[in-house]
N, C-alpha and C positions, 0 to 999 in steps of 0.2 A: 692801699689804706696801710698808717704806719700805727703802729700798737703801742702799749705801754702798761706795765702791771705795778702796783704802788702800795707798799705795805702800809698801814696803818693812814688806809687813803679816807676814810670815811669823816675825820673831823682834824680840824684845823690845819697845818701846813701840806697834808697829805690831800685832806678835800681841794684845796687852792689849786695847790698841782693838776689835781684830777681835772678839775673846773677848766681848768689853762686849757690841757691838752683836748680836753673834747670840744672846746671851743674852735682848736685848730682844723678841727676833725679825724682826730685818732679815736680808734680802736681802745678804750680802756676800764681796766680790771685795777679793781680795789679790794683789799681785805682788809679786817676788821674784827671784834668779838662782839658787836652789837649791831644788829640788822637795822633795829629801830632807829639809828644814829644815820646810817647809809641812807633810810626810807626816806627820813626827816630832811637830812641836809641836799639829797638827790632828787627830792619828787619834782624839780622841774628839768631832772640833766637825764633821763631814763635811757633816752638813744642812746646806743654804741656804750654802754657802761654795765659791769657786769661785778656783781658783788659775791666776796667769799668771806664764809663764814670759818676763820682761821684766828687761831693764837701762834704767833709767829715764832714763838718757843718749843713749838710742837713742828719737829722738822719733816713730818712724815703730812701732814695737815697741810703746811706751805707748801711742798714739794708737789701735794695733788693740783692744789688750786692753780699755779703757776702752768702747770702744765696742761692742765683741763683749758685754761685761758689761751694759752697759743697754739694749742692742736692743730685751729684751723686757719689761723692768722699769722702766726710764727710770733716772735718776741723783738720789737728793735730797740726797748730801754726799759729800764729796768730798775725802779727811784725803792730802794731800803731805807723808808722814811719810818718806821713803827719803832717806836723807843718810851722809856720810863723814866724820871726822874724824881727827886727826893722832893718831899712836901714841905718838911723843913732841913736846916742842917743840925747835923749832930755830933758833937766830939768824941762821941763813942759809936761805932758804927752797929748799925740794923746789919747782922750778918747774914738772916734770912732772907730781907729787901734785895739785900746786895748781890746774892746768888743770883735772886730771879733779875735783878739789873743786868749780869752780865749774860743770861740767857736771853732774854729779849735785846739789848743793844748791841751785844756784840755776836752772839750765837745766831740770832735772828737772819743779823745781816749775811753772815757766813750760809746758812740755809738757803737764803734767797739766793743770792749770787751761785751757789753752786745748780742749783737748778737752772738757772738762767743760762749759766756758760754750757750745761749740756745741749741746751739749745743754740746758743749764738754759735759757737764753736764750729758746729759741721756747717753752719751757713756763711762762716767767716765773715760776720759783722755784728754789730753790737755795741751796744752802751749801760755799761753797770754804774750806778749812783747810789752814794750812801749817804745820810744826814748823821757827820758828825757834830764837832759844836769847836766854838771857841774854849771852852771847858776841856779839850783836848792838849791845848799847850801846856800846859800846866797843873800841877799838882797843886789842885784848890782846896782850902781848908771848908772842913763839914759835909765835903761831898765826895768823898775818896772813890767810890766805885764807881759813880757818873764821870767823874775825872778820866778812870783806866778805861773804862769802855769806852768812851769816846775817842782818846789817845790809838788805841788799840784799831778803832774802826779807823782813824784816820792813815795809821802808817800800813793795815792792811790794804786798803785801797793805794796806796802810794804803792808798797811790793805790785802789788795785782797791775798797776797802769804799765809798769816795767815788763812782766810778764804776757799780758794780754796783747802787745803790739803787732808780735808775730801773727796773731790770730785777726788781726784788723778791727779787736774791740779795744773802746775806749773807757776809763777808769775813772771816776770822779767822784773826791770826798768835797760835800757841800760844810763850812764852819760857821753856822750862824750864831750871832748873839740872842740877845732877848727878844723871842718873838709874841706875840700877845694868843697863846693857844692854852685849851683845855691844860695843856700841861705847864706852863709857866703860872696859870691862873690863880693856884693855890698856894704860890709862893709867898714866903713872909720875912722876904729880905730885897733891899734895894734891886733895882733892875734897869742899870743905864741903860739910855739909848734905845730904850722897848719899841719896838717895830711890830705893826699890823701884821696879821699873816697874809692878806691879798699879794701886798707890797713886796712881803719877803718872797714869796712863791714866784713875782715876777724876776726878780734878781736870781734867783735859782734857775728858773727855766732859761733865763739869759746866758747862764754859765753855764749851763749842758748844752746848748744849743754851739759854744764857743767851744765844747769840748774841754774844757779846763781841769788841770788835773786837781787842783784845789781852789777853791774859792770860798776866802772868809769873810762875812759883812757883820755889823755896815763897818764901814771904813775906818773910821779913826777908832771905836771902840778895837776891831779886831788888830790895827797896826800896833794900840797899847798893849795887848796881850801879848801879839808877837815878839815885841821889843823885850817884854817882861822874861819870854821864853829863850830868851838871847843871853839873857844876862848870868853872869855866875851864878851855881844853886845857891852859893851859901848868903850872894846878896840878894837873891829872891827870898830865901825862907826868913832871912831877919824880915824882910818887908810885912809877908804873908804872918810871921810873929807877931809883929804889933798890929798889926790887922786882928788879928786873931783874939789877941788881947783885950782889944777894946770891942770885940764882939760878946766877948767873957763879960765883960764889964755891963755892957746892954743887957745881956739877957739873963 
């Protein structure tokens, strides 16, 4: 039996991924900060799934959970899915919340990967996956820390993908656009090409199966974002300044 541990696996995309792997007969571990969400969303899927009450920003808590889950069955796949975003765009950063975002969105990935690698390297096999975002391709107005943390996750995975080949360990960065989850449902700005979570989870699972290094979706939106990332930065900033001015007038 194969095994997967998913951070932030009690709701949204993480929950859908957990249910996908359960349907394939995998042993699944999920962690989150609310046991009630787990009990509500997995009431019909209790077999082969373990829940751990964990804050991913707490290195020791996350380490204990992953080690506990893997001690009898090992660890084939680790999906660092947990993350937080902004409820609204702000022209002046909320630094306290930004610091929290760094701990959850980036350090939470590092903590999960650190523990997973301590299991996978001795076994000489495994797959690490982190959920980045297409927001990581460019510095976006109003969401500075979010763009920064997702860019960090993307580049962190790219580097590790090169480093881990010697241990037969794959590393994948997933860069979704807007997905309809509790994280995005509080957004007060347009979300083009919004996708439902079950469809997003299927696309992600397929990319993991194919062991892609980077997978960005939906195709049209992610292609546009990547084209913007290749523009001379002065051109990009001019475009974003126009957008920011329009946003300022609307707000």
